[in-house]
N, C-alpha and C positions, 0 to 999 in steps of 0.2 A: 547609448551612443553606438552608431554603426561603424562597421569596419572602414567604410569610406571616410567618415568623419575622423576616425582615429588616424588613418593614414595621412590625411591632409594636415592634421594638427602636428603629427610627428615630422612631416616634411617642413612645415613652417618653423618648428623648433630647431631642426637641423640647419635650416637656412639662417636662422638667427645666430646660432652658435658659430657658423662659418663667418658671418659678418663680424661678430665680436672678436674672433681670433684674428681676422685680418686687421681690424682696428687696433687691437693690442700690439700686433707686430709692427704696425706703422708708428705707434705712439711711444714705444719703448726705445731707450737708448742702449740698453743692454743687448749686446749682439747675440749672446746665447739665448736669451728670452725671445728676441726677434726671430731667430731661427726656429725655435720651438713652436712659437705661435704660427709662423708661416707653414710649418709642416702640419700642424693641427688643422689649419685652414684648408690645406690640400687634401687631407684625409676627409674633412667634412665635405669638400667638393665631391669626392667619390661617393660618400654616403648620400648626399643630396641627389646625385645622378641616379644612384641605385633606387632610392625611394621614389624618385619621379618616374622611373621606368615601371616600378611596381604599381604606382597610382594609375598610370596610363593603362596598364594591363587590366587592373581590376575594373576600371571604368569601362573598358571595352567589353569585358566579360559580364559585368553587372552594371548596366547603365544607370540604375537607380542610385548608385554610389557617386555619380558625377556631381560635383559641386557646381552650383549656379555661378 
């Protein structure tokens, strides 16, 4: 498995976690849990953005890692 593939898989996983946390925050009636899941979703947004920047950088430096 190449670095590019691993980065893309990690990015997809992070995006999935972000979506799950957003869903949990919308579906719960517990205000404390809602706040926690919202904060986790925000954190994952930052993680996703950082990973996306890294993917873009790696793909620019090593075009063979670019996913079709």
